[in-house]
N, C-alpha and C positions, 0 to 999 in steps of 0.2 A: 504494500500500500504506500502510495506517495503522499507525504504530508508536508504542506507548507507551514512553517512556524512563524507566528506573528511576534513582533518585537516584545510585546508585553509578557509573553511566556518566557522568552529568553531573559528579560530583565528580572522576572520573578525567580528564575533559576539562579541568577547572580546574587540576588538579595536573600535567597534561601538561607544562607549561613547566618545572616543577621537576624532573620525573623523566625526561623525554625519551621517554616511551612514547606514541606517537601513535594507538594502536588505537582508543581511545574517541573521540577527535576525528574520526578518519577514518570511523568507523562512523556518527557523527551526520551527517557530510557526505553519505555514501553513502545513508543512509536518507532524508534530506531530498530528495535528488535523485530518488528513486523514489516519493515519496509525502509524507504529512504526518507531522509529529512532534508529539506531545503529551506532557505529563507531568501528573501529578495534583497537586491542591492539597496533598496529603500530602507528595509529593516537594518541592514548593515550600517547605513548612514545614521539611523536613529540610535543604534547601539554605540556608535563610535564616540559619542559625547561622554560616555561612561568610562572610557579607557584612555590612558595616557599615551598608549602606543598601539599600533596595529597588531603587533606580534601577540599581545595579550588577548585581544579580541579574537584573532584567528585561533588561538589556543582554546578558547572557550568553545568556539564552534566545532573545532576538531574533537574536543572532549565528547560532544554529543553527536559526532559524525554528521554534522549539518553543513551542507554545501551552500554556497551563495550563488544565486542565479542573477544574471543581468536582466535589465528590462529591455525587451525587444519592441519593435514597432507594433506588433499585434497586441501585445500586452498593454502598451501605452494607449493605443487607439481604443481598445475595449474599456480601459479605465476611464478615459475621457467620456465615452458614451455612457458608462454607468453613472458617472458623476453628474452628467447633464440630466439623465433620467431621474436620478435621485432628487435633484434640485427642482425639476419640473413637478414632481409629486409633492413638493412642499418640504423636502428634507431639510434638516437643520444646517445652518451655516457653520456650526461648530465642527462639522466633519470636514476633513481636509483631503486633498487629492491623494495623499500618500495612502489613506485607507482604501481608496478605490484601486490604486496600483497593486496593493497587496491582495485585494479580492480578485482582481483580474488575473494575477499570477496564479492564484490557487485554482480559479475556474479553468484556465487554459493548461495548466501544467501539473495538477495534482488531483488526488481523490478527495482531499479534505484540507481544511485550514484549522490548525491548532491555535486557539486564541482565548484570552480571558474575556474578550468582547464578543462572545459567541451569539448573544441575542441579536445584536446589531447585524453582524455579518450573516447569520442564519436566516434572518427575516428580510434583509434588504436585497439579496442577490439570488435570483432563480438559479438553481443548479449548483449552488455552493453549499457544501456540507461543512458546517462550522461546529467544532467540538471544543469544550472546555477541558482544561487539564484534569479536572476532577472526574470527567466522564470516561477517561481511558483506564 
């Protein structure tokens, strides 16, 4: 099973040692055991602010066997269309294009999206299976 991992799950895994909540870390281990993990270059950029150097960020992703996918034109186009449709339906201005790039990546390149924001992703995008770490 191919799983795209959202930034918030990876951040939760980083913070796990501080808070003592293992659900994000456990979900990454489980998902990796049953398939492949990827995250988008968008998530990589969002994670980068938490690291003083690229080597440490890459080490975290390697620990969870999580590869980084670039954003191609098909993904970018779908994200733009999804964002427009969302706004036309009256969707909140609080949502940013990065959310739609992550959704488009999961729709086109994976079987599911592992995210703490599973309600938004699961109800906003037809064909996207969004699961919370606790549900694995």
